[in-house]
C-alpha positions as a Markdown table, in Angstrom:
| # | Residue | x | y | z |
|---|---|---|---|---|
| 1 | Met | 11.3 | 26.2 | -0.6 |
| 2 | Thr | 7.9 | 27.9 | -0.2 |
| 3 | Thr | 5.4 | 26.4 | 2.3 |
| 4 | Thr | 1.9 | 26.5 | 1.0 |
| 5 | Pro | -1.4 | 26.2 | 2.9 |
| 6 | Thr | -1.8 | 22.7 | 1.2 |
| 7 | Asp | 1.6 | 21.7 | 2.6 |
| 8 | Leu | 0.6 | 22.8 | 6.1 |
| 9 | Ser | -2.8 | 20.9 | 5.8 |
| 10 | Arg | -1.0 | 17.8 | 4.7 |
| 11 | Ser | 1.5 | 18.0 | 7.5 |
| 12 | Ala | -1.2 | 18.5 | 10.0 |
| 13 | Leu | -3.2 | 15.5 | 8.8 |
| 14 | Leu | -0.2 | 13.3 | 8.8 |
| 15 | Phe | 0.6 | 14.4 | 12.3 |
| 16 | Leu | -3.0 | 13.6 | 13.4 |
| 17 | Ser | -2.8 | 10.2 | 11.7 |
| 18 | Arg | -0.2 | 9.2 | 14.4 |
| 19 | Gln | -2.2 | 10.3 | 17.4 |
| 20 | Glu | -3.4 | 7.2 | 19.1 |
| 21 | Gly | -5.8 | 9.1 | 21.4 |
| 22 | Leu | -7.9 | 10.3 | 18.5 |
| 23 | Lys | -8.8 | 7.0 | 17.0 |
| 24 | Asn | -11.8 | 6.1 | 19.2 |
| 25 | Ala | -13.3 | 9.5 | 19.0 |
| 26 | Ala | -12.8 | 9.8 | 15.2 |
| 27 | Thr | -14.4 | 6.4 | 14.5 |
| 28 | Arg | -17.6 | 7.5 | 16.3 |
| 29 | Leu | -18.2 | 10.5 | 14.0 |
| 30 | Gly | -20.8 | 9.7 | 11.4 |
| 31 | Pro | -19.5 | 12.1 | 8.7 |
| 32 | Leu | -16.0 | 10.8 | 9.1 |
| 33 | Arg | -17.1 | 7.2 | 8.8 |
| 34 | Glu | -19.2 | 8.2 | 5.7 |
| 35 | Leu | -16.2 | 9.7 | 4.0 |
| 36 | Ala | -13.9 | 6.8 | 5.1 |
| 37 | Ser | -16.3 | 4.3 | 3.4 |
| 38 | Arg | -15.1 | 5.7 | 0.1 |
| 39 | Phe | -11.6 | 4.4 | 0.8 |
| 40 | Ile | -12.2 | 1.4 | 3.0 |
| 41 | Ala | -14.1 | -1.6 | 1.8 |
| 42 | Gly | -15.7 | -2.3 | 5.2 |
| 43 | Glu | -14.9 | -3.4 | 8.7 |
| 44 | Lys | -15.4 | -7.2 | 8.1 |
| 45 | Leu | -13.6 | -9.7 | 5.9 |
| 46 | Glu | -16.9 | -10.5 | 4.2 |
| 47 | Asp | -17.3 | -6.8 | 3.2 |
| 48 | Ala | -13.9 | -6.8 | 1.6 |
| 49 | Val | -14.5 | -10.0 | -0.3 |
| 50 | Glu | -17.7 | -8.6 | -1.8 |
| 51 | Ala | -15.8 | -5.4 | -2.8 |
| 52 | Val | -13.1 | -7.5 | -4.5 |
| 53 | Arg | -15.7 | -9.6 | -6.3 |
| 54 | Ala | -17.1 | -6.4 | -7.8 |
| 55 | Leu | -13.6 | -5.3 | -8.8 |
| 56 | Asn | -12.9 | -8.7 | -10.4 |
| 57 | Ala | -16.1 | -8.4 | -12.4 |
| 58 | Gln | -14.8 | -5.2 | -13.9 |
| 59 | Gly | -11.5 | -6.8 | -14.9 |
| 60 | Leu | -9.5 | -5.6 | -11.9 |
| 61 | Met | -7.3 | -7.6 | -9.5 |
| 62 | Ala | -6.9 | -6.8 | -5.8 |
| 63 | Ser | -4.6 | -6.9 | -2.8 |
| 64 | Phe | -6.4 | -7.2 | 0.5 |
| 65 | Asp | -5.0 | -5.3 | 3.5 |
| 66 | His | -6.3 | -5.8 | 7.0 |
| 67 | Leu | -6.0 | -2.5 | 8.7 |
| 68 | Asn | -4.3 | -2.7 | 12.2 |
| 69 | Glu | -0.8 | -1.2 | 12.1 |
| 70 | Ala | 1.5 | -0.6 | 15.1 |
| 71 | Val | 0.3 | -3.6 | 17.1 |
| 72 | Arg | 1.9 | -3.5 | 20.6 |
| 73 | Thr | 1.4 | -7.0 | 22.1 |
| 74 | Ala | 2.5 | -10.4 | 21.1 |
| 75 | Glu | -1.1 | -11.7 | 21.4 |
| 76 | Gly | -2.3 | -8.9 | 19.2 |
| 77 | Thr | 0.2 | -9.9 | 16.5 |
| 78 | Arg | -1.0 | -13.5 | 16.7 |
| 79 | Asp | -4.6 | -12.2 | 16.1 |
| 80 | Glu | -3.3 | -10.6 | 12.9 |
| 81 | Val | -1.6 | -13.8 | 11.7 |
| 82 | Arg | -4.9 | -15.7 | 12.3 |
| 83 | Glu | -6.8 | -13.0 | 10.3 |
| 84 | Tyr | -4.3 | -13.3 | 7.4 |
| 85 | Arg | -4.4 | -17.1 | 7.3 |
| 86 | Arg | -8.2 | -16.8 | 7.3 |
| 87 | Leu | -8.0 | -14.3 | 4.5 |
| 88 | Leu | -5.7 | -16.4 | 2.4 |
| 89 | Ala | -8.0 | -19.4 | 2.9 |
| 90 | Arg | -11.0 | -17.3 | 1.7 |
| 91 | Ile | -9.1 | -16.2 | -1.4 |
| 92 | Asp | -8.3 | -19.8 | -2.2 |
| 93 | Ala | -11.7 | -21.2 | -1.5 |
| 94 | Gln | -13.7 | -18.5 | -3.4 |
| 95 | Gly | -11.2 | -18.1 | -6.3 |
| 96 | Val | -11.1 | -14.3 | -6.2 |
| 97 | Arg | -8.3 | -12.7 | -8.2 |
| 98 | Ala | -6.4 | -11.2 | -5.2 |
| 99 | Asn | -3.3 | -11.5 | -3.0 |
| 100 | Val | -2.6 | -9.8 | 0.4 |
| 101 | Ser | -0.6 | -6.9 | 1.7 |
| 102 | Leu | 0.9 | -7.1 | 5.2 |
| 103 | Lys | 2.5 | -4.4 | 7.5 |
| 104 | Leu | 5.3 | -5.6 | 9.7 |
| 105 | Thr | 4.2 | -3.4 | 12.5 |
| 106 | Gln | 1.1 | -5.7 | 12.6 |
| 107 | Cys | 3.5 | -8.5 | 13.2 |
| 108 | Gly | 5.4 | -6.9 | 16.1 |
| 109 | Leu | 8.2 | -5.0 | 14.4 |
| 110 | Leu | 8.0 | -2.1 | 16.8 |
| 111 | Phe | 8.9 | -4.2 | 19.9 |
| 112 | Asp | 10.3 | -7.6 | 18.7 |
| 113 | Lys | 12.0 | -8.0 | 15.3 |
| 114 | Ala | 12.4 | -11.7 | 15.7 |
| 115 | Leu | 8.7 | -12.1 | 16.5 |
| 116 | Ala | 7.8 | -9.9 | 13.5 |
| 117 | Leu | 9.9 | -12.2 | 11.2 |
| 118 | Glu | 8.3 | -15.3 | 12.7 |
| 119 | Asn | 4.8 | -14.0 | 12.2 |
| 120 | Ala | 5.5 | -12.7 | 8.7 |
| 121 | Arg | 7.0 | -16.1 | 7.8 |
| 122 | Thr | 3.9 | -17.9 | 9.0 |
| 123 | Val | 1.7 | -15.7 | 6.7 |
| 124 | Val | 4.1 | -16.1 | 3.7 |
| 125 | Ala | 4.2 | -19.9 | 4.3 |
| 126 | Glu | 0.4 | -20.0 | 4.2 |
| 127 | Ala | 0.4 | -18.0 | 1.0 |
| 128 | Thr | 3.0 | -20.3 | -0.6 |
| 129 | Ser | 1.0 | -23.4 | 0.3 |
| 130 | Arg | -2.0 | -21.8 | -1.5 |
| 131 | Gln | 0.1 | -20.5 | -4.5 |
| 132 | Ser | -0.6 | -16.9 | -3.4 |
| 133 | Phe | 1.6 | -13.8 | -2.8 |
| 134 | Val | 2.3 | -11.5 | 0.1 |
| 135 | Arg | 3.3 | -7.9 | -0.4 |
| 136 | Val | 5.1 | -6.6 | 2.6 |
| 137 | Asp | 4.0 | -2.9 | 2.9 |
| 138 | Met | 6.5 | -0.1 | 3.6 |
| 139 | Glu | 5.8 | 2.2 | 6.6 |
| 140 | Gln | 7.6 | 5.1 | 8.2 |
| 141 | Ser | 11.3 | 5.6 | 7.5 |
| 142 | Glu | 12.3 | 4.4 | 11.0 |
| 143 | Val | 11.5 | 0.9 | 10.0 |
| 144 | Thr | 12.6 | 0.9 | 6.3 |
| 145 | Gln | 15.8 | -1.0 | 6.8 |
| 146 | Ala | 14.2 | -3.6 | 9.2 |
| 147 | Thr | 11.4 | -4.1 | 6.7 |
| 148 | Leu | 13.7 | -4.6 | 3.8 |
| 149 | Asp | 15.9 | -7.0 | 5.8 |
| 150 | Thr | 12.8 | -9.0 | 6.7 |
| 151 | Val | 11.6 | -9.1 | 3.0 |
| 152 | Cys | 15.1 | -10.3 | 1.9 |
| 153 | Ala | 15.1 | -13.1 | 4.5 |
| 154 | Leu | 11.6 | -14.2 | 3.4 |
| 155 | His | 12.5 | -13.9 | -0.3 |
| 156 | Ala | 15.6 | -16.1 | 0.2 |
| 157 | Glu | 13.3 | -18.8 | 1.6 |
| 158 | Phe | 10.1 | -18.5 | -0.4 |
| 159 | Gly | 11.2 | -16.8 | -3.7 |
| 160 | Glu | 9.8 | -14.0 | -5.9 |
| 161 | Ala | 6.5 | -15.8 | -6.6 |
| 162 | His | 5.4 | -15.5 | -3.0 |
| 163 | Val | 6.8 | -12.4 | -1.3 |
| 164 | Gly | 7.6 | -8.8 | -2.4 |
| 165 | Ala | 8.4 | -5.3 | -1.1 |
| 166 | Val | 7.2 | -1.7 | -1.4 |
| 167 | Leu | 9.4 | 1.3 | -2.0 |
| 168 | Gln | 8.5 | 4.9 | -1.7 |
| 169 | Ser | 9.8 | 7.5 | -4.1 |
| 170 | Tyr | 9.8 | 10.3 | -1.6 |
| 171 | Leu | 12.7 | 8.7 | 0.3 |
| 172 | Arg | 16.2 | 9.7 | -0.8 |
| 173 | Arg | 17.5 | 6.1 | -0.4 |
| 174 | Thr | 14.9 | 4.5 | -2.7 |
| 175 | Glu | 16.8 | 4.4 | -6.0 |
| 176 | Ala | 19.7 | 2.5 | -4.4 |
| 177 | Asp | 17.2 | 0.2 | -2.6 |
| 178 | Ala | 15.5 | -0.5 | -5.9 |
| 179 | Lys | 18.7 | -1.5 | -7.6 |
| 180 | Ala | 19.7 | -3.8 | -4.8 |
| 181 | Leu | 16.3 | -5.5 | -4.6 |
| 182 | Cys | 16.1 | -5.9 | -8.4 |
| 183 | Ala | 19.5 | -7.6 | -8.3 |
| 184 | Arg | 17.9 | -10.2 | -6.0 |
| 185 | Arg | 14.7 | -10.4 | -8.2 |
| 186 | Val | 12.4 | -9.1 | -5.5 |
| 187 | Arg | 9.1 | -7.9 | -6.8 |
| 188 | Ile | 8.4 | -4.3 | -5.9 |
| 189 | Arg | 5.4 | -2.0 | -5.6 |
| 190 | Leu | 6.6 | 1.6 | -6.3 |
| 191 | Cys | 4.5 | 4.3 | -4.7 |
| 192 | Lys | 5.2 | 7.9 | -3.7 |
| 193 | Gly | 4.8 | 7.6 | 0.1 |
| 194 | Ala | 2.3 | 8.9 | 2.6 |
| 195 | Tyr | 4.0 | 9.3 | 5.9 |
| 196 | Leu | 5.3 | 12.5 | 7.6 |
| 197 | Glu | 9.1 | 12.4 | 7.1 |
| 198 | Asn | 12.1 | 14.7 | 7.9 |
| 199 | Ser | 13.7 | 16.4 | 4.9 |
| 200 | Arg | 17.0 | 14.6 | 5.7 |
| 201 | Val | 15.5 | 11.3 | 4.6 |
| 202 | Ala | 12.7 | 12.4 | 2.2 |
| 203 | Phe | 12.4 | 14.9 | -0.6 |
| 204 | Pro | 10.3 | 17.8 | 0.6 |
| 205 | Asp | 9.3 | 19.0 | -2.9 |
| 206 | Lys | 6.8 | 17.1 | -5.0 |
| 207 | Arg | 8.7 | 17.7 | -8.2 |
| 208 | Asp | 11.7 | 15.9 | -6.7 |
| 209 | Val | 9.4 | 13.0 | -5.5 |
| 210 | Asp | 8.0 | 12.7 | -9.0 |
| 211 | Ala | 11.4 | 12.8 | -10.6 |
| 212 | Asn | 12.6 | 10.1 | -8.3 |
| 213 | Phe | 9.5 | 8.0 | -9.1 |
| 214 | Ile | 10.3 | 8.1 | -12.8 |
| 215 | Arg | 14.0 | 7.2 | -12.2 |
| 216 | Val | 13.0 | 4.2 | -10.0 |
| 217 | Met | 10.2 | 3.2 | -12.4 |
| 218 | Arg | 12.8 | 2.9 | -15.1 |
| 219 | Val | 15.0 | 0.8 | -12.9 |
| 220 | Leu | 12.1 | -1.6 | -12.3 |
| 221 | Leu | 10.9 | -1.9 | -15.9 |
| 222 | Asp | 14.5 | -2.6 | -17.0 |
| 223 | Ser | 14.9 | -5.4 | -14.4 |
| 224 | Gly | 12.9 | -8.2 | -16.1 |
| 225 | Val | 11.0 | -8.7 | -12.8 |
| 226 | Tyr | 7.2 | -8.3 | -12.6 |
| 227 | His | 6.7 | -5.1 | -10.6 |
| 228 | Gly | 3.7 | -2.9 | -9.6 |
| 229 | Ile | 3.7 | 0.8 | -10.5 |
| 230 | Ala | 1.4 | 2.4 | -7.9 |
| 231 | Thr | 0.1 | 5.8 | -8.8 |
| 232 | His | -3.0 | 7.8 | -9.5 |
| 233 | Asp | -1.0 | 10.6 | -11.1 |
| 234 | Glu | -1.7 | 10.6 | -14.8 |
| 235 | Arg | 1.7 | 12.1 | -15.5 |
| 236 | Met | 3.4 | 9.2 | -13.8 |
| 237 | Val | 1.1 | 6.8 | -15.6 |
| 238 | Asp | 2.0 | 8.4 | -19.0 |
| 239 | Ala | 5.7 | 8.4 | -18.1 |
| 240 | Thr | 5.5 | 4.7 | -17.4 |
| 241 | Leu | 3.6 | 3.9 | -20.6 |
| 242 | Glu | 6.0 | 5.9 | -22.7 |
| 243 | Tyr | 9.0 | 4.2 | -21.2 |
| 244 | Ala | 7.5 | 0.7 | -21.5 |
| 245 | Ala | 6.7 | 1.4 | -25.2 |
| 246 | Lys | 10.3 | 2.7 | -25.7 |
| 247 | Gln | 11.6 | -0.5 | -24.2 |
| 248 | His | 9.2 | -2.6 | -26.3 |
| 249 | Leu | 7.7 | -4.2 | -23.1 |
| 250 | Pro | 4.5 | -6.2 | -23.5 |
| 251 | Lys | 1.5 | -5.0 | -21.5 |
| 252 | Gly | 1.7 | -7.9 | -19.1 |
| 253 | Ala | 5.4 | -7.1 | -18.1 |
| 254 | Phe | 4.2 | -5.1 | -15.1 |
| 255 | Glu | 1.0 | -4.0 | -13.5 |
| 256 | Phe | -0.5 | -0.7 | -12.4 |
| 257 | Gln | -1.7 | -0.5 | -8.8 |
| 258 | Met | -4.1 | 2.0 | -7.3 |
| 259 | Leu | -6.1 | 2.5 | -4.1 |
| 260 | Tyr | -9.7 | 1.5 | -3.5 |
| 261 | Gly | -12.0 | 4.4 | -4.2 |
| 262 | Ile | -9.5 | 6.6 | -5.9 |
| 263 | Arg | -9.5 | 7.4 | -9.7 |
| 264 | Arg | -11.9 | 4.6 | -10.6 |
| 265 | Asp | -12.1 | 6.1 | -14.1 |
| 266 | Leu | -8.3 | 5.7 | -14.6 |
| 267 | Gln | -8.4 | 2.2 | -13.2 |
| 268 | Leu | -11.0 | 1.1 | -15.7 |
| 269 | Arg | -9.4 | 2.9 | -18.6 |
| 270 | Leu | -6.1 | 1.2 | -18.1 |
| 271 | Ala | -7.7 | -2.2 | -17.6 |
| 272 | Gly | -9.8 | -1.7 | -20.7 |
| 273 | Glu | -6.6 | -1.0 | -22.6 |
| 274 | Gly | -5.3 | -4.4 | -21.6 |
| 275 | Phe | -2.9 | -3.4 | -18.8 |
| 276 | Pro | -3.0 | -5.5 | -15.5 |
| 277 | Val | -4.5 | -3.3 | -12.8 |
| 278 | Arg | -4.5 | -4.2 | -9.1 |
| 279 | Ile | -6.5 | -2.3 | -6.5 |
| 280 | Tyr | -5.4 | -2.1 | -2.9 |
| 281 | Val | -8.4 | -3.0 | -0.8 |
| 282 | Pro | -8.2 | -2.1 | 2.9 |
| 283 | Tyr | -10.7 | -3.3 | 5.5 |
| 284 | Gly | -11.0 | -3.5 | 9.3 |
| 285 | Arg | -12.0 | -1.6 | 12.3 |
| 286 | Ser | -8.7 | 0.2 | 12.8 |
| 287 | Trp | -9.1 | 2.4 | 9.7 |
| 288 | Tyr | -8.3 | 5.8 | 11.2 |
| 289 | Pro | -4.5 | 6.1 | 10.5 |
| 290 | Tyr | -4.9 | 4.9 | 6.9 |
| 291 | Phe | -7.9 | 7.2 | 6.3 |
| 292 | Met | -6.0 | 10.3 | 7.6 |
| 293 | Arg | -3.1 | 9.5 | 5.2 |
| 294 | Arg | -5.7 | 9.4 | 2.4 |
| 295 | Leu | -7.0 | 12.8 | 3.5 |
| 296 | Ala | -3.4 | 14.2 | 3.6 |
| 297 | Glu | -3.0 | 13.2 | -0.1 |
| 298 | Arg | -6.0 | 15.3 | -0.9 |
| 299 | Pro | -6.7 | 17.9 | 1.9 |
| 300 | Ala | -9.7 | 19.2 | 0.1 |
| 301 | Asn | -11.5 | 16.1 | 1.3 |
| 302 | Leu | -11.3 | 17.5 | 4.8 |
| 303 | Trp | -13.8 | 20.3 | 3.9 |
| 304 | Phe | -16.4 | 17.6 | 3.2 |
| 305 | Val | -15.9 | 16.3 | 6.7 |
| 306 | Met | -16.1 | 19.7 | 8.3 |
| 307 | Lys | -19.2 | 20.7 | 6.4 |
| 308 | Asn | -21.0 | 17.6 | 7.5 |
| 309 | Leu | -19.9 | 18.0 | 11.1 |
| 310 | Val | -21.3 | 21.5 | 11.2 |
| 311 | Lys | -24.6 | 20.2 | 9.8 |
| 312 | Gly | -24.7 | 17.6 | 12.6 |
């Protein structure tokens, strides 16, 4: 395998995304905040709600994500639960077409699995009472199994209408996980993955990640469960559309999912063609790790930041 400059840039950015000490300095840099605003709906809930209203007006659905991963204290996790309950109440009261995405490291997974389950259960129970849905996000591979175990426990209690999972096609285990979750009728968001992983657990070559994405996508579309196909790659979109047509699936049998601020043209094109499209809308003050992973997906964005830093 040949390592390219782009591979090195991506690895460096993913490494930086995990450096806690850089967060405060980074968020004070004006050019960095300016570029981040392309991918983050704002720092306050009200900012995100307005962004989702605008998306709804264009025929797009949304999934809110309050950015604050890797919470390290029990009180910090309770703050996240309160924020998500407030968010679900706002969705219900204002009638926006949206659900929520939740990371288990927000709930305490890194230091107390039982607390994480308790906190996630509170959020899913709130969503259930409001006829809404919680997508439990997938994070680094060290917590993959614990995340799936938690999702399955919540799914057994609340059902497929109220809680679902995320799988990443760059992980070698994902096809097997997809088959197991589909057998339980767990709703899945399939994405490629954006964390720095060892080649023992993740495919290092993009073509292998793409090939696995297509294999898993077919597993999902064959399952009869309503899943989300999350990609901005038109080749993956085309592969999904071709397979759905081959299987004679109606347009509403699944949805496409994309990130806020990325490929708006593709989002609107698919929605205009009648496919359900949901946009992942992050907000909050702790945007640095998420933003660095978005830069890693497109390292050319880094030059925008550097150019503006030089200008002052």
